[in-house]
C-alpha positions in Angstrom: 75.1 117.6 97.9 77.4 116.4 100.0 75.2 113.9 101.5 74.0 113.1 97.7 77.4 112.4 97.0 78.0 110.3 100.0 74.5 108.5 99.4 76.0 107.8 95.8 79.0 106.7 96.5 77.6 103.9 98.4 74.8 102.9 96.5 77.5 102.8 93.0 80.3 100.6 95.1 77.8 98.2 96.9 75.8 97.6 93.6 79.2 97.2 91.7 80.5 95.1 94.1 77.5 92.7 93.9 77.6 92.7 89.6 81.4 92.1 90.2 80.8 89.2 92.4 78.3 87.6 90.3 79.9 88.1 86.7 83.2 86.4 88.0 81.6 83.9 89.6 80.1 83.3 86.9 83.0 83.3 84.6 85.1 81.3 86.7 82.5 78.6 86.3 82.8 78.2 83.0 86.4 78.7 83.5 86.2 75.4 85.7 83.8 73.8 83.7 86.3 73.9 80.3 89.1 72.5 82.3 87.2 69.2 83.0 88.4 67.8 80.2 92.2 68.0 81.1 91.3 66.8 84.5 92.9 62.9 85.0 95.2 63.6 82.2 97.5 67.1 81.8 96.1 67.9 85.4 94.5 67.2 88.7 90.9 68.7 89.9 93.1 70.9 92.5 95.4 72.3 89.7 92.3 73.1 87.9 90.6 74.5 90.8 93.9 76.7 91.3 93.9 77.8 87.4 90.4 79.2 88.1 91.7 81.1 90.9 94.3 82.7 88.9 92.5 83.5 86.5 90.6 85.8 88.8 92.4 89.5 89.3 92.2 89.1 85.2 88.2 88.9 85.2 87.8 91.3 87.9 90.0 93.6 85.4 88.1 92.7 82.5 84.5 93.0 83.7 85.1 96.3 86.2 83.8 98.5 84.2 80.8 96.4 82.8 79.8 96.1 86.6 80.1 100.1 87.2 77.7 100.7 84.3 75.1 98.0 85.7 75.6 99.2 89.0 75.0 102.3 88.1 72.1 101.8 85.7 70.3 99.7 88.6 70.9 102.9 90.6 70.2 105.8 88.6 66.9 103.4 87.6 66.0 103.2 91.4 66.0 106.8 91.7 64.3 107.5 88.9 61.2 104.9 89.8 60.7 106.0 93.1 60.7 109.9 92.4 63.9 110.7 94.4 66.2 111.9 91.4 62.8 113.9 90.5 62.9 115.6 93.9 66.5 116.0 93.4 65.8 117.8 90.0 63.0 120.2 91.6 66.3 120.9 94.3 68.1 122.6 91.4 70.7 118.9 90.8 72.2 119.8 87.7 73.4 117.2 85.0 76.9 118.9 86.0 76.3 118.1 89.6 75.2 114.1 89.2 78.4 114.1 87.1 80.1 115.9 90.0 78.5 113.3 92.6 79.3 110.0 90.6 82.7 111.1 90.5 84.0 109.9 93.7 82.9 106.2 93.1 84.4 106.6 89.7 87.7 107.5 91.3 87.5 104.4 93.5 86.4 102.0 90.8 89.3 103.3 88.4 91.8 102.9 91.0 90.7 99.3 91.9 90.6 98.4 88.1 94.6 99.9 87.6 95.0 97.6 91.4 94.1 94.4 89.5 95.2 95.3 86.0 98.4 96.4 86.9 99.7 94.8 90.2 97.9 91.8 90.6 96.7 90.6 87.4 100.0 90.0 85.5 101.6 87.8 88.2 98.7 86.0 88.1 99.0 85.1 84.4 103.1 84.5 84.5 102.6 82.0 87.3 99.1 80.5 85.4 101.5 79.1 82.4 104.5 77.5 85.0 101.3 75.4 86.8 100.3 74.3 83.5 104.0 73.6 82.6 104.1 71.5 85.6 100.7 70.4 84.9 101.2 68.8 82.0 104.4 67.1 83.4 106.3 70.1 82.1 109.5 71.9 83.3 109.8 73.9 80.3 108.2 77.1 79.2 107.7 77.6 75.4 107.6 81.2 74.2 104.1 82.1 72.6 103.5 80.9 68.8 107.1 79.3 68.5 108.1 75.9 68.3 111.8 76.9 68.2 112.3 78.9 71.4 112.2 82.7 71.9 113.4 84.8 69.1 114.9 88.2 70.2 117.9 91.0 68.7 120.1 92.7 70.7 122.3 95.8 69.5 125.5 96.1 71.6 129.1 96.8 71.4 132.0 95.0 70.1 135.4 94.5 71.8 136.6 97.3 69.3 133.3 99.5 70.0 131.9 99.0 67.2 128.2 98.2 66.7 127.3 94.6 66.5 123.9 92.9 66.2 123.0 89.3 67.9 120.3 87.1 66.8 119.4 84.8 69.8 117.4 81.7 69.8 117.0 80.6 73.8 115.0 77.4 72.9 112.9 77.1 75.9 112.6 78.6 79.9 112.6 76.7 82.8 109.4 77.1 84.7 109.5 78.4 88.4 113.2 79.3 87.7 112.8 82.5 85.4 117.1 82.8 85.5 117.7 79.9 83.5 116.9 78.6 80.0 117.6 76.2 77.5 119.6 75.8 75.2 121.0 79.1 73.2 122.2 80.3 69.7 123.6 83.1 69.1 124.1 84.8 65.5 126.9 87.5 66.1 126.6 89.7 62.9 128.9 93.2 62.7 127.9 96.5 61.5 129.0 95.5 57.1 126.5 92.3 57.6 129.5 89.7 58.2 128.8 87.0 60.3 131.7 86.7 62.9 130.5 84.0 65.5 128.1 81.6 66.2 128.0 80.1 69.9 125.8 77.5 71.0 125.0 76.2 74.5 123.5 73.5 76.0 121.9 75.9 78.8 122.2 79.6 80.6 121.8 81.1 83.9 121.9 84.7 84.9 123.9 86.6 87.1 122.9 89.5 88.5 125.0 92.4 86.9 127.0 90.4 84.9 124.8 89.0 82.1 124.3 85.3 81.2 126.4 82.1 82.0 126.4 79.6 78.7 127.3 76.0 79.7 129.0 74.0 77.5 129.8 76.3 74.9 130.9 75.5 71.3 131.8 78.9 69.5 132.5 79.3 65.9 134.2 81.8 64.3 134.0 83.1 61.0 136.5 84.4 58.8 135.7 88.0 57.1 135.7 87.4 53.2 135.1 90.4 51.5 132.1 90.4 48.8 134.7 91.1 46.0 137.0 88.3 47.2 136.9 85.5 45.0 139.9 83.7 44.8 140.5 81.1 47.2 141.3 82.1 50.6 143.9 79.7 53.7 141.1 82.0 55.9 139.6 79.0 58.0 136.2 78.5 60.8 137.9 78.1 64.0 135.8 76.0 66.2 135.9 76.8 70.0 134.3 74.3 72.8 134.2 75.8 76.3 132.8 74.5 79.3 131.6 77.9 80.5 130.7 81.3 78.4 130.1 84.7 80.1 127.9 87.0 77.5 127.9 90.2 78.9 123.9 92.0 77.7 121.4 94.0 78.8 119.1 91.2 78.2 118.1 90.2 81.2 115.3 87.6 82.4 112.3 89.9 82.7 112.7 90.1 78.9 112.7 87.0 78.2 110.4 86.1 80.3 107.3 88.4 78.4 107.5 86.9 75.2 105.6 83.6 77.4 102.5 85.9 77.8 100.2 87.7 75.8 101.1 91.6 75.4 97.3 92.3 77.0 98.0 90.0 80.4 101.4 92.1 80.8 101.8 95.1 83.4 102.4 98.7 81.8 105.4 98.5 83.7 106.7 95.3 81.9 105.3 96.4 78.2 106.8 99.8 78.6 110.5 97.8 79.2 109.9 95.8 76.4 108.6 98.4 74.0 112.0 100.3 74.5 113.7 97.0 74.1 112.1 96.6 70.6 112.5 100.1 69.7 116.3 100.4 70.7 116.7 97.5 68.4 115.0 98.8 65.5 112.1 96.0 65.5 108.4 96.4 65.3 106.4 97.5 68.6 103.0 98.4 67.1 101.2 95.0 69.1 102.5 96.1 72.8 102.2 99.8 71.9 98.3 98.9 72.3 98.2 97.1 74.8 99.9 99.5 76.6 98.3 102.3 75.9 94.8 99.9 76.0 96.3 99.4 80.2 96.2 102.8 80.3 93.1 103.9 79.0 90.7 101.0 80.0 90.4 101.6 83.3 89.3 104.9 82.8 86.2 104.0 80.8 84.6 103.4 84.0 83.7 106.6 83.6 82.3 106.8 80.7 80.2 104.0 82.0 79.2 105.9 84.5 78.6 108.9 82.4 76.1 106.6 80.4 74.4 105.5 82.9 73.2 109.3 83.7 70.5 109.3 81.2 68.3 106.7 82.8 68.6 109.0 86.1 65.8 110.8 83.8 63.5 108.7 83.0 60.7 107.7 84.5 59.0 104.6 85.4 56.8 104.5 82.2 60.1 104.2 79.8 60.3 100.5 80.9 61.0 98.6 82.9 64.0 97.9 85.3 64.6 94.6 83.3 64.6 96.5 80.0 67.2 99.1 81.3 69.5 96.7 82.6 69.2 94.7 79.4 70.3 98.1 77.4 73.3 98.7 79.7 74.1 95.1 79.2 74.4 95.6 75.2 76.0 99.1 75.7 78.6 97.6 78.0 79.0 94.4 75.6 78.8 97.5 72.2 81.9 99.1 74.2 84.0 95.7 74.9 83.6 94.9 71.2 84.8 98.4 69.7 87.8 98.1 71.5 88.9 94.7 70.6 88.0 95.3 67.0 90.1 98.7 67.0 92.9 97.0 69.0 93.2 94.5 65.7 92.8 97.1 63.5 94.9 99.6 65.0 97.9 96.4 64.9 97.1 95.9 60.8 97.1 99.2 60.0 99.5 100.8 61.7 97.3 103.3 63.2 98.7 105.8 65.9 98.9 103.4 69.0 96.8 106.1 71.0 94.1 107.4 69.1 93.5 103.5 68.6 92.7 102.9 72.3 91.1 106.2 72.7 88.5 106.0 69.8 85.8 103.3 71.6 86.1 105.4 74.8 85.7 109.2 73.0 83.2 107.3 70.9 80.8 105.6 74.0 81.4 109.4 75.7 79.7 111.5 72.8 76.6 108.5 72.7 76.3 109.3 76.5 76.4 113.1 75.9 73.7 113.0 73.0 71.4 110.2 75.2 71.8 112.8 78.5 70.8 116.2 76.3 67.7 113.9 74.7 66.2 112.9 77.7 66.5 116.2 79.7 65.2 118.3 77.2 61.9 115.7 77.0 
């Protein structure tokens, strides 16, 4: 069986590479064509090519399970058509033995999927945002979906140890300089809901281990007035201009940076860090949790794709030509991809458990693979 495992591994990996190159080249071609309208206006042809190349790690990550499915369907169908698999069955190869033989190429493909999804695609996505900004002759990065900039909450302790909440608005981030930002507006509210300070600055820079240095600051201090007070008071609002103001905060450039990238394009490390920040500040994190668990389980779908291909080994040449079987494989891959996206959106909308939402499409496709394998084996 070791010889069979090595042969399966070699053929599945070579076929997966061939399919992967074809699919990624096709997507890259369409990505480049889609940018031609912007060439000459917002970017040059060189920038369009760079953006297309930067999209390749994400494309590889997305189509890797589909490439594994099509490659294994092709190998299983070819071995069945040439009666090689019939000989193996007569020699005692069971479905369990076949699954073990496909385990090694599955592990290799899963490892490469994690590599692209965790270490290559996220940095490329962030750099893509910067290239697009510079191509539009902008030096700033805006947060997704907000024209006013980044809005974020930070819960910390005040000078006397009491709990305070800060609601921070950062106008924009500087492209290519993660530790520098545009203007800040900071609303500091105590545990009783009183607005204590409004801090406004023209720009800010991050100092590692210390916090944010705000430049050209105007700090407005508001007096504490009890809700029950109805009489006129001589308490005043104090406005204090400053050149610089050091803001100590656990909020770093990494937290601000993730706001410019879609959750599904972030790495598991960044997602986990940002989810922790949201939970610490009692904010909703469902969208990011779904994205995190999708990152965990999506590469494992490669094993499911290999399982879906196993029934094709039990079909003889009269069960349909290679083209029909490959078409069925494409339909199965598209179905899985569609289910994965649909349940991700439904999970966020209906606040379903993120793990269950991300596992359901994989489990369902595994059940389909098991039912199909049992059916063709008993024929």
